[in-house]
PyMOL Python script that loads the backbone (N, CA, C, O; Angstrom):
from pymol import cmd

cmd.read_pdbstr("""\
ATOM      1  N   MET A   1     -10.848  -0.880  -4.782  1.00  0.00           N
ATOM      2  CA  MET A   1      -9.545  -1.174  -5.351  1.00  0.00           C
ATOM      3  C   MET A   1      -9.236  -0.190  -6.472  1.00  0.00           C
ATOM      4  O   MET A   1     -10.090   0.124  -7.302  1.00  0.00           O
ATOM      5  N   ALA A   2      -8.024   0.277  -6.477  1.00  0.00           N
ATOM      6  CA  ALA A   2      -7.541   1.106  -7.580  1.00  0.00           C
ATOM      7  C   ALA A   2      -6.720   0.196  -8.490  1.00  0.00           C
ATOM      8  O   ALA A   2      -5.816  -0.496  -8.023  1.00  0.00           O
ATOM      9  N   ARG A   3      -7.026   0.195  -9.768  1.00  0.00           N
ATOM     10  CA  ARG A   3      -6.328  -0.691 -10.690  1.00  0.00           C
ATOM     11  C   ARG A   3      -5.236   0.053 -11.439  1.00  0.00           C
ATOM     12  O   ARG A   3      -5.303   1.270 -11.616  1.00  0.00           O
ATOM     13  N   GLY A   4      -4.238  -0.688 -11.874  1.00  0.00           N
ATOM     14  CA  GLY A   4      -3.153  -0.091 -12.634  1.00  0.00           C
ATOM     15  C   GLY A   4      -2.393  -1.146 -13.412  1.00  0.00           C
ATOM     16  O   GLY A   4      -2.635  -2.343 -13.256  1.00  0.00           O
ATOM     17  N   THR A   5      -1.488  -0.704 -14.235  1.00  0.00           N
ATOM     18  CA  THR A   5      -0.647  -1.589 -15.027  1.00  0.00           C
ATOM     19  C   THR A   5       0.711  -1.704 -14.361  1.00  0.00           C
ATOM     20  O   THR A   5       1.253  -0.715 -13.868  1.00  0.00           O
ATOM     21  N   TYR A   6       1.258  -2.902 -14.345  1.00  0.00           N
ATOM     22  CA  TYR A   6       2.598  -3.093 -13.796  1.00  0.00           C
ATOM     23  C   TYR A   6       3.505  -3.623 -14.891  1.00  0.00           C
ATOM     24  O   TYR A   6       3.041  -4.192 -15.879  1.00  0.00           O
ATOM     25  N   LYS A   7       4.805  -3.428 -14.705  1.00  0.00           N
ATOM     26  CA  LYS A   7       5.773  -3.889 -15.685  1.00  0.00           C
ATOM     27  C   LYS A   7       6.975  -4.474 -14.957  1.00  0.00           C
ATOM     28  O   LYS A   7       7.582  -3.822 -14.108  1.00  0.00           O
ATOM     29  N   TYR A   8       7.308  -5.706 -15.300  1.00  0.00           N
ATOM     30  CA  TYR A   8       8.482  -6.363 -14.733  1.00  0.00           C
ATOM     31  C   TYR A   8       9.743  -5.836 -15.409  1.00  0.00           C
ATOM     32  O   TYR A   8       9.681  -5.292 -16.511  1.00  0.00           O
ATOM     33  N   ALA A   9      10.872  -5.997 -14.755  1.00  0.00           N
ATOM     34  CA  ALA A   9      12.155  -5.555 -15.307  1.00  0.00           C
ATOM     35  C   ALA A   9      12.431  -6.199 -16.657  1.00  0.00           C
ATOM     36  O   ALA A   9      13.076  -5.591 -17.511  1.00  0.00           O
ATOM     37  N   GLY A  10      11.948  -7.426 -16.862  1.00  0.00           N
ATOM     38  CA  GLY A  10      12.157  -8.140 -18.120  1.00  0.00           C
ATOM     39  C   GLY A  10      11.259  -7.655 -19.254  1.00  0.00           C
ATOM     40  O   GLY A  10      11.388  -8.115 -20.388  1.00  0.00           O
ATOM     41  N   GLY A  11      10.338  -6.717 -18.950  1.00  0.00           N
ATOM     42  CA  GLY A  11       9.483  -6.173 -19.989  1.00  0.00           C
ATOM     43  C   GLY A  11       8.052  -6.675 -19.993  1.00  0.00           C
ATOM     44  O   GLY A  11       7.187  -6.070 -20.627  1.00  0.00           O
ATOM     45  N   ARG A  12       7.787  -7.771 -19.294  1.00  0.00           N
ATOM     46  CA  ARG A  12       6.427  -8.312 -19.244  1.00  0.00           C
ATOM     47  C   ARG A  12       5.502  -7.347 -18.497  1.00  0.00           C
ATOM     48  O   ARG A  12       5.879  -6.810 -17.455  1.00  0.00           O
ATOM     49  N   GLU A  13       4.309  -7.129 -19.018  1.00  0.00           N
ATOM     50  CA  GLU A  13       3.357  -6.209 -18.411  1.00  0.00           C
ATOM     51  C   GLU A  13       2.062  -6.916 -18.064  1.00  0.00           C
ATOM     52  O   GLU A  13       1.756  -7.978 -18.607  1.00  0.00           O
ATOM     53  N   GLY A  14       1.312  -6.327 -17.168  1.00  0.00           N
ATOM     54  CA  GLY A  14       0.017  -6.879 -16.794  1.00  0.00           C
ATOM     55  C   GLY A  14      -0.803  -5.838 -16.062  1.00  0.00           C
ATOM     56  O   GLY A  14      -0.327  -4.737 -15.786  1.00  0.00           O
ATOM     57  N   ASP A  15      -2.038  -6.191 -15.750  1.00  0.00           N
ATOM     58  CA  ASP A  15      -2.919  -5.317 -14.993  1.00  0.00           C
ATOM     59  C   ASP A  15      -3.161  -5.920 -13.621  1.00  0.00           C
ATOM     60  O   ASP A  15      -3.268  -7.137 -13.473  1.00  0.00           O
ATOM     61  N   GLY A  16      -3.242  -5.079 -12.650  1.00  0.00           N
ATOM     62  CA  GLY A  16      -3.509  -5.527 -11.286  1.00  0.00           C
ATOM     63  C   GLY A  16      -3.990  -4.354 -10.471  1.00  0.00           C
ATOM     64  O   GLY A  16      -4.179  -3.259 -11.002  1.00  0.00           O
ATOM     65  N   CYS A  17      -4.187  -4.568  -9.203  1.00  0.00           N
ATOM     66  CA  CYS A  17      -4.648  -3.461  -8.384  1.00  0.00           C
ATOM     67  C   CYS A  17      -3.473  -2.733  -7.740  1.00  0.00           C
ATOM     68  O   CYS A  17      -2.493  -3.351  -7.325  1.00  0.00           O
ATOM     69  N   ARG A  18      -3.587  -1.433  -7.665  1.00  0.00           N
ATOM     70  CA  ARG A  18      -2.575  -0.607  -7.001  1.00  0.00           C
ATOM     71  C   ARG A  18      -2.810  -0.583  -5.509  1.00  0.00           C
ATOM     72  O   ARG A  18      -1.866  -0.560  -4.719  1.00  0.00           O
ATOM     73  N   ILE A  19      -4.089  -0.588  -5.122  1.00  0.00           N
ATOM     74  CA  ILE A  19      -4.451  -0.539  -3.714  1.00  0.00           C
ATOM     75  C   ILE A  19      -5.517  -1.599  -3.463  1.00  0.00           C
ATOM     76  O   ILE A  19      -6.477  -1.716  -4.224  1.00  0.00           O
ATOM     77  N   ALA A  20      -5.344  -2.368  -2.392  1.00  0.00           N
ATOM     78  CA  ALA A  20      -6.329  -3.390  -2.044  1.00  0.00           C
ATOM     79  C   ALA A  20      -6.463  -3.467  -0.528  1.00  0.00           C
ATOM     80  O   ALA A  20      -5.509  -3.197   0.202  1.00  0.00           O
ATOM     81  N   LEU A  21      -7.628  -3.832  -0.070  1.00  0.00           N
ATOM     82  CA  LEU A  21      -7.906  -3.971   1.352  1.00  0.00           C
ATOM     83  C   LEU A  21      -8.384  -5.395   1.589  1.00  0.00           C
ATOM     84  O   LEU A  21      -9.234  -5.898   0.854  1.00  0.00           O
ATOM     85  N   ALA A  22      -7.842  -6.047   2.616  1.00  0.00           N
ATOM     86  CA  ALA A  22      -8.230  -7.424   2.917  1.00  0.00           C
ATOM     87  C   ALA A  22      -8.471  -7.571   4.410  1.00  0.00           C
ATOM     88  O   ALA A  22      -7.675  -7.112   5.230  1.00  0.00           O
ATOM     89  N   GLY A  23      -9.565  -8.209   4.748  1.00  0.00           N
ATOM     90  CA  GLY A  23      -9.859  -8.508   6.147  1.00  0.00           C
ATOM     91  C   GLY A  23      -9.377  -9.907   6.478  1.00  0.00           C
ATOM     92  O   GLY A  23      -9.712 -10.864   5.780  1.00  0.00           O
ATOM     93  N   ASN A  24      -8.607 -10.029   7.520  1.00  0.00           N
ATOM     94  CA  ASN A  24      -8.120 -11.328   7.978  1.00  0.00           C
ATOM     95  C   ASN A  24      -8.683 -11.583   9.380  1.00  0.00           C
ATOM     96  O   ASN A  24      -9.327 -10.704   9.953  1.00  0.00           O
ATOM     97  N   GLN A  25      -8.453 -12.752   9.924  1.00  0.00           N
ATOM     98  CA  GLN A  25      -9.016 -13.094  11.222  1.00  0.00           C
ATOM     99  C   GLN A  25      -8.512 -12.160  12.322  1.00  0.00           C
ATOM    100  O   GLN A  25      -9.297 -11.753  13.179  1.00  0.00           O
ATOM    101  N   ASN A  26      -7.235 -11.813  12.322  1.00  0.00           N
ATOM    102  CA  ASN A  26      -6.653 -11.033  13.418  1.00  0.00           C
ATOM    103  C   ASN A  26      -6.297  -9.595  13.064  1.00  0.00           C
ATOM    104  O   ASN A  26      -5.926  -8.828  13.952  1.00  0.00           O
ATOM    105  N   TYR A  27      -6.395  -9.214  11.822  1.00  0.00           N
ATOM    106  CA  TYR A  27      -6.018  -7.863  11.430  1.00  0.00           C
ATOM    107  C   TYR A  27      -6.607  -7.518  10.059  1.00  0.00           C
ATOM    108  O   TYR A  27      -7.175  -8.365   9.370  1.00  0.00           O
ATOM    109  N   ILE A  28      -6.452  -6.262   9.698  1.00  0.00           N
ATOM    110  CA  ILE A  28      -6.858  -5.773   8.378  1.00  0.00           C
ATOM    111  C   ILE A  28      -5.574  -5.446   7.627  1.00  0.00           C
ATOM    112  O   ILE A  28      -4.633  -4.908   8.209  1.00  0.00           O
ATOM    113  N   SER A  29      -5.530  -5.766   6.346  1.00  0.00           N
ATOM    114  CA  SER A  29      -4.342  -5.496   5.529  1.00  0.00           C
ATOM    115  C   SER A  29      -4.689  -4.490   4.438  1.00  0.00           C
ATOM    116  O   SER A  29      -5.686  -4.636   3.732  1.00  0.00           O
ATOM    117  N   LEU A  30      -3.857  -3.481   4.316  1.00  0.00           N
ATOM    118  CA  LEU A  30      -3.954  -2.521   3.230  1.00  0.00           C
ATOM    119  C   LEU A  30      -2.714  -2.723   2.377  1.00  0.00           C
ATOM    120  O   LEU A  30      -1.598  -2.529   2.858  1.00  0.00           O
ATOM    121  N   HIS A  31      -2.888  -3.107   1.122  1.00  0.00           N
ATOM    122  CA  HIS A  31      -1.776  -3.377   0.209  1.00  0.00           C
ATOM    123  C   HIS A  31      -1.672  -2.234  -0.784  1.00  0.00           C
ATOM    124  O   HIS A  31      -2.663  -1.854  -1.408  1.00  0.00           O
ATOM    125  N   ILE A  32      -0.467  -1.684  -0.931  1.00  0.00           N
ATOM    126  CA  ILE A  32      -0.229  -0.592  -1.866  1.00  0.00           C
ATOM    127  C   ILE A  32       0.997  -0.930  -2.695  1.00  0.00           C
ATOM    128  O   ILE A  32       2.063  -1.214  -2.149  1.00  0.00           O
ATOM    129  N   CYS A  33       0.847  -0.900  -4.015  1.00  0.00           N
ATOM    130  CA  CYS A  33       1.957  -1.222  -4.916  1.00  0.00           C
ATOM    131  C   CYS A  33       3.107  -0.233  -4.754  1.00  0.00           C
ATOM    132  O   CYS A  33       2.923   0.891  -4.286  1.00  0.00           O
ATOM    133  N   ALA A  34       4.264  -0.669  -5.141  1.00  0.00           N
ATOM    134  CA  ALA A  34       5.446   0.193  -5.148  1.00  0.00           C
ATOM    135  C   ALA A  34       5.364   1.155  -6.327  1.00  0.00           C
ATOM    136  O   ALA A  34       4.628   0.931  -7.289  1.00  0.00           O
ATOM    137  N   ASP A  35       6.136   2.225  -6.225  1.00  0.00           N
ATOM    138  CA  ASP A  35       6.239   3.161  -7.341  1.00  0.00           C
ATOM    139  C   ASP A  35       7.705   3.280  -7.739  1.00  0.00           C
ATOM    140  O   ASP A  35       8.527   2.454  -7.340  1.00  0.00           O
ATOM    141  N   GLU A  36       8.031   4.282  -8.509  1.00  0.00           N
ATOM    142  CA  GLU A  36       9.407   4.450  -8.995  1.00  0.00           C
ATOM    143  C   GLU A  36      10.417   4.636  -7.857  1.00  0.00           C
ATOM    144  O   GLU A  36      11.600   4.339  -8.021  1.00  0.00           O
ATOM    145  N   GLU A  37       9.954   5.122  -6.720  1.00  0.00           N
ATOM    146  CA  GLU A  37      10.839   5.385  -5.581  1.00  0.00           C
ATOM    147  C   GLU A  37      10.910   4.225  -4.597  1.00  0.00           C
ATOM    148  O   GLU A  37      11.694   4.278  -3.649  1.00  0.00           O
ATOM    149  N   GLY A  38      10.122   3.191  -4.795  1.00  0.00           N
ATOM    150  CA  GLY A  38      10.133   2.042  -3.894  1.00  0.00           C
ATOM    151  C   GLY A  38       8.770   1.801  -3.278  1.00  0.00           C
ATOM    152  O   GLY A  38       7.744   2.168  -3.851  1.00  0.00           O
ATOM    153  N   TYR A  39       8.766   1.181  -2.108  1.00  0.00           N
ATOM    154  CA  TYR A  39       7.514   0.809  -1.454  1.00  0.00           C
ATOM    155  C   TYR A  39       6.898   2.005  -0.729  1.00  0.00           C
ATOM    156  O   TYR A  39       7.518   2.587   0.161  1.00  0.00           O
ATOM    157  N   VAL A  40       5.699   2.357  -1.108  1.00  0.00           N
ATOM    158  CA  VAL A  40       4.992   3.507  -0.551  1.00  0.00           C
ATOM    159  C   VAL A  40       4.734   3.294   0.942  1.00  0.00           C
ATOM    160  O   VAL A  40       4.951   4.204   1.742  1.00  0.00           O
ATOM    161  N   ALA A  41       4.276   2.107   1.320  1.00  0.00           N
ATOM    162  CA  ALA A  41       3.959   1.828   2.723  1.00  0.00           C
ATOM    163  C   ALA A  41       5.183   1.999   3.621  1.00  0.00           C
ATOM    164  O   ALA A  41       5.068   2.554   4.713  1.00  0.00           O
ATOM    165  N   GLU A  42       6.336   1.540   3.187  1.00  0.00           N
ATOM    166  CA  GLU A  42       7.564   1.673   3.987  1.00  0.00           C
ATOM    167  C   GLU A  42       7.925   3.130   4.234  1.00  0.00           C
ATOM    168  O   GLU A  42       8.458   3.465   5.292  1.00  0.00           O
ATOM    169  N   ARG A  43       7.645   3.992   3.278  1.00  0.00           N
ATOM    170  CA  ARG A  43       7.975   5.417   3.445  1.00  0.00           C
ATOM    171  C   ARG A  43       7.114   6.083   4.513  1.00  0.00           C
ATOM    172  O   ARG A  43       7.484   7.131   5.041  1.00  0.00           O
ATOM    173  N   HIS A  44       5.966   5.483   4.834  1.00  0.00           N
ATOM    174  CA  HIS A  44       5.053   6.070   5.818  1.00  0.00           C
ATOM    175  C   HIS A  44       5.085   5.336   7.156  1.00  0.00           C
ATOM    176  O   HIS A  44       4.210   5.538   7.998  1.00  0.00           O
ATOM    177  N   LYS A  45       6.072   4.502   7.349  1.00  0.00           N
ATOM    178  CA  LYS A  45       6.167   3.673   8.555  1.00  0.00           C
ATOM    179  C   LYS A  45       6.195   4.513   9.834  1.00  0.00           C
ATOM    180  O   LYS A  45       5.512   4.175  10.801  1.00  0.00           O
ATOM    181  N   ALA A  46       6.956   5.581   9.858  1.00  0.00           N
ATOM    182  CA  ALA A  46       7.077   6.411  11.060  1.00  0.00           C
ATOM    183  C   ALA A  46       5.753   7.080  11.427  1.00  0.00           C
ATOM    184  O   ALA A  46       5.485   7.315  12.606  1.00  0.00           O
ATOM    185  N   ALA A  47       4.929   7.387  10.436  1.00  0.00           N
ATOM    186  CA  ALA A  47       3.647   8.064  10.678  1.00  0.00           C
ATOM    187  C   ALA A  47       2.558   7.092  11.142  1.00  0.00           C
ATOM    188  O   ALA A  47       1.487   7.526  11.567  1.00  0.00           O
ATOM    189  N   LEU A  48       2.818   5.791  11.066  1.00  0.00           N
ATOM    190  CA  LEU A  48       1.826   4.778  11.448  1.00  0.00           C
ATOM    191  C   LEU A  48       2.441   3.802  12.454  1.00  0.00           C
ATOM    192  O   LEU A  48       2.571   2.615  12.154  1.00  0.00           O
ATOM    193  N   PRO A  49       2.824   4.286  13.650  1.00  0.00           N
ATOM    194  CA  PRO A  49       3.558   3.441  14.602  1.00  0.00           C
ATOM    195  C   PRO A  49       2.790   2.233  15.140  1.00  0.00           C
ATOM    196  O   PRO A  49       3.417   1.254  15.542  1.00  0.00           O
ATOM    197  N   LYS A  50       1.464   2.267  15.162  1.00  0.00           N
ATOM    198  CA  LYS A  50       0.693   1.127  15.679  1.00  0.00           C
ATOM    199  C   LYS A  50       0.448   0.054  14.623  1.00  0.00           C
ATOM    200  O   LYS A  50      -0.058  -1.024  14.936  1.00  0.00           O
ATOM    201  N   ALA A  51       0.804   0.346  13.378  1.00  0.00           N
ATOM    202  CA  ALA A  51       0.631  -0.625  12.293  1.00  0.00           C
ATOM    203  C   ALA A  51       1.916  -1.413  12.088  1.00  0.00           C
ATOM    204  O   ALA A  51       3.008  -0.944  12.409  1.00  0.00           O
ATOM    205  N   LYS A  52       1.768  -2.605  11.554  1.00  0.00           N
ATOM    206  CA  LYS A  52       2.938  -3.393  11.146  1.00  0.00           C
ATOM    207  C   LYS A  52       3.085  -3.182   9.657  1.00  0.00           C
ATOM    208  O   LYS A  52       2.159  -3.444   8.890  1.00  0.00           O
ATOM    209  N   ILE A  53       4.238  -2.713   9.253  1.00  0.00           N
ATOM    210  CA  ILE A  53       4.491  -2.410   7.843  1.00  0.00           C
ATOM    211  C   ILE A  53       5.409  -3.474   7.268  1.00  0.00           C
ATOM    212  O   ILE A  53       6.471  -3.753   7.824  1.00  0.00           O
ATOM    213  N   GLY A  54       5.004  -4.064   6.164  1.00  0.00           N
ATOM    214  CA  GLY A  54       5.815  -5.052   5.473  1.00  0.00           C
ATOM    215  C   GLY A  54       5.849  -4.719   3.998  1.00  0.00           C
ATOM    216  O   GLY A  54       4.939  -5.096   3.259  1.00  0.00           O
ATOM    217  N   ARG A  55       6.854  -4.038   3.566  1.00  0.00           N
ATOM    218  CA  ARG A  55       7.028  -3.534   2.200  1.00  0.00           C
ATOM    219  C   ARG A  55       5.745  -2.955   1.614  1.00  0.00           C
ATOM    220  O   ARG A  55       5.495  -1.768   1.823  1.00  0.00           O
ATOM    221  N   PRO A  56       4.906  -3.717   0.886  1.00  0.00           N
ATOM    222  CA  PRO A  56       3.719  -3.089   0.302  1.00  0.00           C
ATOM    223  C   PRO A  56       2.491  -3.155   1.209  1.00  0.00           C
ATOM    224  O   PRO A  56       1.410  -2.740   0.791  1.00  0.00           O
ATOM    225  N   CYS A  57       2.620  -3.656   2.423  1.00  0.00           N
ATOM    226  CA  CYS A  57       1.460  -3.965   3.249  1.00  0.00           C
ATOM    227  C   CYS A  57       1.457  -3.200   4.569  1.00  0.00           C
ATOM    228  O   CYS A  57       2.486  -3.079   5.234  1.00  0.00           O
ATOM    229  N   VAL A  58       0.286  -2.686   4.935  1.00  0.00           N
ATOM    230  CA  VAL A  58       0.069  -2.054   6.233  1.00  0.00           C
ATOM    231  C   VAL A  58      -0.961  -2.921   6.947  1.00  0.00           C
ATOM    232  O   VAL A  58      -2.098  -3.041   6.492  1.00  0.00           O
ATOM    233  N   ARG A  59      -0.563  -3.529   8.070  1.00  0.00           N
ATOM    234  CA  ARG A  59      -1.471  -4.384   8.834  1.00  0.00           C
ATOM    235  C   ARG A  59      -1.828  -3.686  10.145  1.00  0.00           C
ATOM    236  O   ARG A  59      -0.957  -3.164  10.841  1.00  0.00           O
ATOM    237  N   PHE A  60      -3.123  -3.684  10.472  1.00  0.00           N
ATOM    238  CA  PHE A  60      -3.577  -3.041  11.700  1.00  0.00           C
ATOM    239  C   PHE A  60      -4.817  -3.753  12.223  1.00  0.00           C
ATOM    240  O   PHE A  60      -5.513  -4.439  11.475  1.00  0.00           O
ATOM    241  N   LYS A  61      -5.085  -3.584  13.513  1.00  0.00           N
ATOM    242  CA  LYS A  61      -6.239  -4.250  14.123  1.00  0.00           C
ATOM    243  C   LYS A  61      -7.499  -3.411  14.011  1.00  0.00           C
ATOM    244  O   LYS A  61      -8.572  -3.934  13.711  1.00  0.00           O
ATOM    245  N   ARG A  62      -7.372  -2.096  14.252  1.00  0.00           N
ATOM    246  CA  ARG A  62      -8.527  -1.194  14.202  1.00  0.00           C
ATOM    247  C   ARG A  62      -8.152   0.074  13.461  1.00  0.00           C
ATOM    248  O   ARG A  62      -7.031   0.566  13.589  1.00  0.00           O
ATOM    249  N   LEU A  63      -9.073   0.596  12.700  1.00  0.00           N
ATOM    250  CA  LEU A  63      -8.842   1.835  11.976  1.00  0.00           C
ATOM    251  C   LEU A  63      -8.494   2.965  12.944  1.00  0.00           C
ATOM    252  O   LEU A  63      -7.706   3.848  12.604  1.00  0.00           O
ATOM    253  N   SER A  64      -9.064   2.945  14.125  1.00  0.00           N
ATOM    254  CA  SER A  64      -8.789   3.979  15.126  1.00  0.00           C
ATOM    255  C   SER A  64      -7.341   3.955  15.624  1.00  0.00           C
ATOM    256  O   SER A  64      -6.895   4.915  16.252  1.00  0.00           O
ATOM    257  N   ASP A  65      -6.598   2.874  15.355  1.00  0.00           N
ATOM    258  CA  ASP A  65      -5.181   2.790  15.733  1.00  0.00           C
ATOM    259  C   ASP A  65      -4.292   3.624  14.816  1.00  0.00           C
ATOM    260  O   ASP A  65      -3.131   3.873  15.141  1.00  0.00           O
ATOM    261  N   LEU A  66      -4.827   4.060  13.669  1.00  0.00           N
ATOM    262  CA  LEU A  66      -4.014   4.756  12.674  1.00  0.00           C
ATOM    263  C   LEU A  66      -4.286   6.253  12.672  1.00  0.00           C
ATOM    264  O   LEU A  66      -5.404   6.698  12.933  1.00  0.00           O
ATOM    265  N   ASP A  67      -3.253   7.015  12.375  1.00  0.00           N
ATOM    266  CA  ASP A  67      -3.386   8.457  12.169  1.00  0.00           C
ATOM    267  C   ASP A  67      -4.118   8.629  10.840  1.00  0.00           C
ATOM    268  O   ASP A  67      -3.592   8.273   9.785  1.00  0.00           O
ATOM    269  N   GLN A  68      -5.327   9.175  10.896  1.00  0.00           N
ATOM    270  CA  GLN A  68      -6.170   9.268   9.705  1.00  0.00           C
ATOM    271  C   GLN A  68      -5.532  10.118   8.605  1.00  0.00           C
ATOM    272  O   GLN A  68      -5.629   9.774   7.427  1.00  0.00           O
ATOM    273  N   ALA A  69      -4.882  11.220   8.975  1.00  0.00           N
ATOM    274  CA  ALA A  69      -4.235  12.092   7.980  1.00  0.00           C
ATOM    275  C   ALA A  69      -3.095  11.358   7.290  1.00  0.00           C
ATOM    276  O   ALA A  69      -2.925  11.480   6.077  1.00  0.00           O
ATOM    277  N   ALA A  70      -2.311  10.596   8.049  1.00  0.00           N
ATOM    278  CA  ALA A  70      -1.198   9.832   7.471  1.00  0.00           C
ATOM    279  C   ALA A  70      -1.722   8.734   6.550  1.00  0.00           C
ATOM    280  O   ALA A  70      -1.131   8.458   5.506  1.00  0.00           O
ATOM    281  N   LEU A  71      -2.823   8.114   6.935  1.00  0.00           N
ATOM    282  CA  LEU A  71      -3.426   7.064   6.116  1.00  0.00           C
ATOM    283  C   LEU A  71      -3.936   7.622   4.790  1.00  0.00           C
ATOM    284  O   LEU A  71      -3.732   7.014   3.739  1.00  0.00           O
ATOM    285  N   VAL A  72      -4.592   8.769   4.836  1.00  0.00           N
ATOM    286  CA  VAL A  72      -5.087   9.413   3.614  1.00  0.00           C
ATOM    287  C   VAL A  72      -3.920   9.759   2.691  1.00  0.00           C
ATOM    288  O   VAL A  72      -3.997   9.546   1.481  1.00  0.00           O
ATOM    289  N   LYS A  73      -2.848  10.290   3.260  1.00  0.00           N
ATOM    290  CA  LYS A  73      -1.661  10.654   2.464  1.00  0.00           C
ATOM    291  C   LYS A  73      -1.065   9.413   1.797  1.00  0.00           C
ATOM    292  O   LYS A  73      -0.700   9.457   0.622  1.00  0.00           O
ATOM    293  N   LEU A  74      -0.967   8.320   2.533  1.00  0.00           N
ATOM    294  CA  LEU A  74      -0.427   7.067   2.009  1.00  0.00           C
ATOM    295  C   LEU A  74      -1.280   6.553   0.852  1.00  0.00           C
ATOM    296  O   LEU A  74      -0.742   6.167  -0.186  1.00  0.00           O
ATOM    297  N   ILE A  75      -2.594   6.543   1.017  1.00  0.00           N
ATOM    298  CA  ILE A  75      -3.486   6.040  -0.026  1.00  0.00           C
ATOM    299  C   ILE A  75      -3.429   6.926  -1.263  1.00  0.00           C
ATOM    300  O   ILE A  75      -3.381   6.423  -2.386  1.00  0.00           O
ATOM    301  N   ARG A  76      -3.433   8.230  -1.066  1.00  0.00           N
ATOM    302  CA  ARG A  76      -3.351   9.138  -2.212  1.00  0.00           C
ATOM    303  C   ARG A  76      -2.036   8.968  -2.974  1.00  0.00           C
ATOM    304  O   ARG A  76      -2.016   8.975  -4.205  1.00  0.00           O
ATOM    305  N   GLU A  77      -0.955   8.818  -2.238  1.00  0.00           N
ATOM    306  CA  GLU A  77       0.341   8.619  -2.885  1.00  0.00           C
ATOM    307  C   GLU A  77       0.365   7.310  -3.666  1.00  0.00           C
ATOM    308  O   GLU A  77       0.892   7.261  -4.777  1.00  0.00           O
ATOM    309  N   GLY A  78      -0.202   6.249  -3.095  1.00  0.00           N
ATOM    310  CA  GLY A  78      -0.243   4.962  -3.774  1.00  0.00           C
ATOM    311  C   GLY A  78      -1.131   4.983  -5.009  1.00  0.00           C
ATOM    312  O   GLY A  78      -0.823   4.317  -5.998  1.00  0.00           O
ATOM    313  N   ALA A  79      -2.223   5.734  -4.970  1.00  0.00           N
ATOM    314  CA  ALA A  79      -3.146   5.797  -6.109  1.00  0.00           C
ATOM    315  C   ALA A  79      -2.603   6.661  -7.239  1.00  0.00           C
ATOM    316  O   ALA A  79      -2.990   6.486  -8.394  1.00  0.00           O
ATOM    317  N   ARG A  80      -1.726   7.575  -6.920  1.00  0.00           N
ATOM    318  CA  ARG A  80      -1.205   8.520  -7.903  1.00  0.00           C
ATOM    319  C   ARG A  80      -0.226   7.857  -8.877  1.00  0.00           C
ATOM    320  O   ARG A  80      -0.159   8.257 -10.040  1.00  0.00           O
ATOM    321  N   HIS A  81       0.512   6.882  -8.439  1.00  0.00           N
ATOM    322  CA  HIS A  81       1.585   6.295  -9.255  1.00  0.00           C
ATOM    323  C   HIS A  81       1.182   4.960  -9.856  1.00  0.00           C
ATOM    324  O   HIS A  81       0.450   4.193  -9.232  1.00  0.00           O
ATOM    325  N   PRO A  82       1.650   4.679 -11.055  1.00  0.00           N
ATOM    326  CA  PRO A  82       1.401   3.349 -11.625  1.00  0.00           C
ATOM    327  C   PRO A  82       2.149   2.292 -10.829  1.00  0.00           C
ATOM    328  O   PRO A  82       3.202   2.572 -10.257  1.00  0.00           O
ATOM    329  N   GLY A  83       1.618   1.097 -10.790  1.00  0.00           N
ATOM    330  CA  GLY A  83       2.248   0.017 -10.051  1.00  0.00           C
ATOM    331  C   GLY A  83       3.554  -0.434 -10.656  1.00  0.00           C
ATOM    332  O   GLY A  83       3.812  -0.214 -11.840  1.00  0.00           O
ATOM    333  N   LYS A  84       4.381  -1.069  -9.839  1.00  0.00           N
ATOM    334  CA  LYS A  84       5.672  -1.589 -10.269  1.00  0.00           C
ATOM    335  C   LYS A  84       5.859  -2.949  -9.610  1.00  0.00           C
ATOM    336  O   LYS A  84       5.677  -3.070  -8.398  1.00  0.00           O
ATOM    337  N   ALA A  85       6.210  -3.955 -10.363  1.00  0.00           N
ATOM    338  CA  ALA A  85       6.377  -5.300  -9.806  1.00  0.00           C
ATOM    339  C   ALA A  85       7.756  -5.465  -9.218  1.00  0.00           C
ATOM    340  O   ALA A  85       8.083  -6.533  -8.701  1.00  0.00           O
TER     341      ALA A  85
END
""", "prot")
cmd.dss("prot")
cmd.show_as("cartoon", "prot")
cmd.util.cbc("prot")
cmd.orient("prot")
């Protein structure tokens, strides 16, 4: 997990993870916080056609279903920016 600070529009701040991975019964979830430009995962939707993208979340059944280069780019982009609530 990559950790970062987030800030709500009202000014409240906190610490949380920028990137998280979760195993579920039917799929794996990769969660990436939004940045100043919006949801990072949504911007990479076209490069990950076998994944289901839901704003900050990339859901997939097998790692082999994903384009590895696109996945690396997505993770690096998500880790580079501070989180935004």
